[in-house]
C-alpha positions in Angstrom: -38.7 -5.9 -10.4 -41.4 -3.3 -9.7 -41.7 -0.6 -12.3 -42.1 3.1 -11.9 -43.1 4.1 -15.4 -44.7 2.3 -18.3 -45.3 2.9 -22.0 -48.5 1.4 -23.4 -47.8 1.6 -27.1 -46.0 -0.4 -29.8 -42.7 -1.8 -30.8 -41.7 -1.5 -34.5 -38.5 -2.8 -36.2 -37.2 0.0 -38.5 -35.1 -0.7 -41.6 -33.4 2.7 -42.1 -32.0 3.9 -45.5 -30.0 7.2 -45.6 -29.5 9.5 -48.6 -25.9 8.4 -49.0 -26.9 4.7 -49.3 -26.0 3.7 -45.8 -28.5 1.4 -44.1 -29.3 0.5 -40.5 -31.5 -2.6 -40.7 -33.3 -4.4 -37.9 -33.2 -1.3 -35.7 -35.4 -1.1 -32.6 -38.1 1.6 -33.0 -41.7 2.5 -32.5 -43.2 5.2 -30.2 -43.0 3.0 -27.1 -39.3 2.3 -27.5 -38.5 6.0 -28.0 -40.7 7.0 -25.1 -38.7 4.6 -22.9 -35.4 6.2 -24.0 -36.8 9.5 -22.8 -37.8 8.0 -19.5 -34.5 6.2 -19.0 -32.6 9.5 -18.8 -34.3 10.1 -15.5 -35.6 6.7 -14.2 -34.4 3.1 -14.4 -37.4 0.9 -13.5 -39.4 0.9 -16.7 -42.1 -1.3 -18.2 -42.9 -1.9 -21.9 -46.4 -2.8 -23.0 -46.3 -3.8 -26.6 -46.6 -6.9 -28.8 -44.1 -8.8 -30.9 -44.1 -12.0 -32.9 -42.0 -15.2 -32.7 -39.7 -13.6 -35.2 -38.5 -10.9 -32.6 -34.7 -10.9 -32.5 -33.5 -12.2 -29.1 -30.7 -9.6 -29.3 -33.3 -6.9 -29.0 -34.6 -8.4 -25.7 -31.1 -8.4 -24.4 -30.5 -4.7 -25.4 -33.8 -3.6 -23.8 -33.1 -5.5 -20.6 -29.6 -4.0 -20.4 -31.2 -0.5 -20.6 -33.3 -1.4 -17.5 -36.5 -2.3 -19.3 -38.8 -4.9 -17.7 -40.1 -7.1 -20.5 -42.9 -8.9 -18.8 -45.3 -6.6 -20.7 -43.8 -7.4 -24.1 -46.3 -9.9 -25.3 -45.5 -12.5 -28.0 -48.8 -12.9 -30.0 -49.4 -16.2 -31.6 -49.8 -15.9 -35.3 -48.4 -12.3 -35.4 -45.2 -10.9 -36.8 -43.2 -8.1 -35.2 -44.4 -4.9 -36.8 -41.8 -3.5 -39.3 -41.4 -0.3 -41.3 -39.0 1.3 -43.8 -37.6 4.7 -42.7 -36.3 6.4 -45.8 -34.4 9.7 -45.4 -34.2 12.2 -48.2 -31.3 14.7 -48.8 -33.5 17.5 -47.5 -33.9 15.6 -44.2 -37.5 14.6 -44.9 -38.3 11.2 -43.6 -40.7 8.8 -45.4 -42.1 6.0 -43.3 -43.5 3.0 -45.2 -45.2 0.3 -43.0 -44.5 -3.2 -44.0 -47.0 -4.7 -41.6 -50.6 -4.9 -42.8 -52.8 -2.5 -40.9 -55.4 -5.2 -40.1 -52.6 -7.4 -38.6 -51.2 -4.4 -36.7 -54.7 -3.8 -35.2 -55.5 -7.4 -34.5 -52.2 -8.0 -32.7 -51.9 -4.9 -30.6 -51.5 -4.9 -26.9 -54.5 -4.8 -24.6 -55.4 -3.8 -21.1 -55.7 -7.4 -20.1 -52.0 -8.0 -21.0 -50.8 -5.6 -18.3 -49.0 -7.4 -15.4 -50.8 -6.6 -12.1 -47.8 -4.8 -10.6 -47.5 -2.4 -13.6 -50.8 -0.9 -12.4 -49.0 0.4 -9.3 -46.6 2.4 -11.4 -46.3 6.2 -11.1 -47.2 6.9 -14.7 -48.2 5.6 -18.1 -47.2 7.0 -21.5 -50.1 6.3 -24.0 -49.9 6.1 -27.8 -52.4 3.5 -28.8 -55.8 2.5 -30.2 -58.7 4.4 -31.5 -60.0 7.3 -29.4 -62.9 5.2 -28.2 -60.5 2.5 -27.1 -58.2 5.0 -25.6 -61.0 6.5 -23.5 -61.8 3.0 -22.2 -58.1 2.3 -21.4 -57.7 5.6 -19.6 -60.8 5.0 -17.5 -59.7 1.5 -16.5 -56.2 2.8 -15.6 -57.7 5.5 -13.5 -60.1 3.1 -11.8 -57.2 0.8 -10.7 -54.8 3.6 -9.6 -56.2 7.1 -9.0 -52.8 8.6 -8.5 -51.4 7.4 -11.8 -49.9 10.1 -14.1 -51.1 9.8 -17.7 -49.4 11.3 -20.7 -51.0 11.0 -24.2 -49.5 11.7 -27.5 -51.8 11.2 -30.5 -51.3 8.6 -33.2 -52.3 9.1 -36.9 -55.5 7.2 -36.2 -56.6 10.0 -33.8 -56.1 13.1 -36.0 -59.3 13.4 -37.9 -61.7 12.5 -35.0 -64.4 14.9 -33.8 -64.0 17.3 -30.9 -66.3 15.3 -28.5 -64.0 12.3 -28.9 -61.0 14.3 -27.8 -63.0 15.9 -24.9 -63.9 12.4 -23.6 -60.1 11.6 -23.1 -58.5 15.0 -22.5 -60.1 15.7 -19.1 -58.8 12.4 -17.7 -55.1 13.1 -18.5 -52.3 14.9 -16.8 -50.7 15.9 -20.1 -51.6 16.0 -23.8 -48.6 16.4 -26.1 -49.1 16.7 -29.9 -46.6 17.8 -32.5 -47.2 21.1 -34.3 -48.4 19.3 -37.4 -50.7 17.0 -35.4 -52.2 19.9 -33.5 -52.9 21.9 -36.7 -54.7 19.0 -38.2 -56.8 18.3 -35.1 -57.8 21.9 -34.4 -57.6 23.6 -37.8 -55.7 26.5 -36.1 -52.6 28.1 -37.6 -51.0 29.7 -34.6 -49.4 27.6 -31.8 -51.0 29.6 -29.1 -54.4 29.0 -30.7 -53.8 25.3 -30.9 -52.9 25.0 -27.2 -55.8 27.2 -26.2 -58.1 24.9 -28.1 -56.9 21.8 -26.3 -57.2 23.5 -22.9 -60.8 24.5 -23.8 -61.5 20.9 -24.7 -60.5 19.9 -21.1 -56.8 19.2 -21.1 -55.2 20.2 -17.8 -51.8 20.7 -19.4 -50.6 20.8 -23.0 -47.1 20.6 -24.4 -47.0 21.5 -28.1 -43.8 20.0 -29.6 -42.3 22.2 -32.3 -39.0 20.5 -33.3 -36.0 22.8 -33.4 -38.3 25.6 -32.0 -38.7 23.8 -28.8 -42.1 23.4 -27.1 -44.9 25.5 -25.9 -46.3 24.4 -22.5 -49.4 25.8 -20.9 -51.6 24.7 -18.0 -55.4 25.2 -17.5 -54.6 27.6 -14.7 -52.9 30.0 -17.2 -49.2 29.3 -16.7 -47.3 29.2 -20.0 -43.7 28.8 -21.0 -41.6 28.5 -24.2 -39.2 25.7 -23.6 -36.0 25.7 -25.7 -34.7 22.7 -27.7 -31.4 21.5 -26.1 -28.5 21.5 -28.6 -27.5 18.0 -29.6 -25.4 16.2 -32.2 -28.3 15.2 -34.5 -28.1 11.7 -36.0 -31.7 10.7 -36.3 -34.8 12.9 -35.5 -37.1 9.8 -35.4 -38.7 9.4 -32.0 -37.5 12.6 -30.3 -41.1 13.6 -29.7 -41.8 10.3 -28.1 -38.8 10.7 -25.9 -39.9 14.2 -24.9 -43.2 12.7 -23.7 -41.4 10.0 -21.8 -39.2 12.5 -20.0 -42.2 14.7 -19.2 -43.9 11.7 -17.6 -41.0 11.0 -15.2 -41.1 14.6 -14.1 -44.8 14.5 -13.3 -44.5 11.1 -11.6 -41.7 12.5 -9.4 -44.1 15.3 -8.2 -42.4 18.1 -10.2 -44.4 21.0 -11.5 -45.2 21.2 -15.3 -42.2 23.6 -15.9 -39.7 21.3 -14.3 -41.2 18.3 -16.0 -41.0 20.1 -19.4 -37.3 20.8 -18.8 -36.8 17.1 -18.3 -38.7 16.4 -21.5 -36.6 18.7 -23.6 -33.4 17.1 -22.2 -34.8 13.6 -23.0 -35.5 14.6 -26.6 -31.9 15.8 -27.0 -30.5 12.4 -26.1 -32.9 10.7 -28.5 -31.5 12.6 -31.4 -28.0 11.4 -31.1 -28.2 7.8 -32.4 -30.2 5.3 -34.4 -32.3 3.0 -32.3 -31.5 2.2 -28.7 -28.8 4.3 -26.9 -26.1 2.9 -24.7 -26.1 5.0 -21.5 -23.2 4.8 -19.1 -22.1 6.4 -15.8 -21.7 9.8 -17.4 -25.5 10.0 -18.0 -26.5 11.7 -14.8 -23.9 14.5 -15.0 -24.6 15.1 -18.7 -28.4 15.2 -18.1 -27.9 17.7 -15.3 -25.8 19.9 -17.5 -28.4 19.9 -20.3 -31.1 20.5 -17.7 -29.3 23.6 -16.4 -28.8 24.9 -19.9 -32.5 24.6 -20.7 -33.6 26.1 -17.3 -31.5 29.2 -18.0 -33.2 29.8 -21.3 -36.9 29.2 -20.5 -39.2 32.1 -21.5 -42.2 32.6 -19.3 -45.2 33.8 -21.3 -47.4 36.4 -19.7 -51.1 36.5 -20.4 -52.2 39.4 -22.5 
């Protein structure tokens, strides 16, 4: 099938341990998987660019395909194992992530531009969470060169956070959206106030910034001065892991559908709410469109437009 939206990221198997001793082993995770969940709320022709090893559970392929994910971009690397991590939850809701895959192996086995199926390059948009900033700049340039209308959404990874301003500027001006978490934005900019963080990224060349702030929702601002406080949609919270990735996936589908940043952000906050309600991959049914529309209406009624000055 042809795909409308793609994540270029990773797949990680999570072994989850809760404070009460319950465990959820061999759970699909990783930024790419969670971004796809966010996309799937609004779109159903999705591509997954990531690598796995020969140890990847066939049941996971079946579950991803059932969700509407095209798996031609899921590359099985010879000599590599599927990335794996412990997710340990403390009683105070803190999450401790312990990677079980060696960093050098993770780097050596990661997905590359050359792995992309040719028809994926005709998609409406890519979600990016990958590589060093130098590698990311090259990836973005190559994607733009193959499809000038492609919508690109970037959320930073830990490897990006301590890089110099000029490295960010080289990437930001080529994007449609930059979406860091509050902690990531503080670390990158050194600013303390959300508005200052967003203003810094806009100054560095981002056309639109969506600052994700957890239960406080998100702050979205464009280079042309439009700004909104987007509420977090109420949800039955089971696992907060990946909600930010799902937010980015939902935002991408809005931009790819030609919506303005506000409407795309509303899709994003709805996507995040669905991601909170289970461990791993959700099972969506025929009630999804109506429930997504209900949550979208709830969020739209509560948006706060922020006036300059």
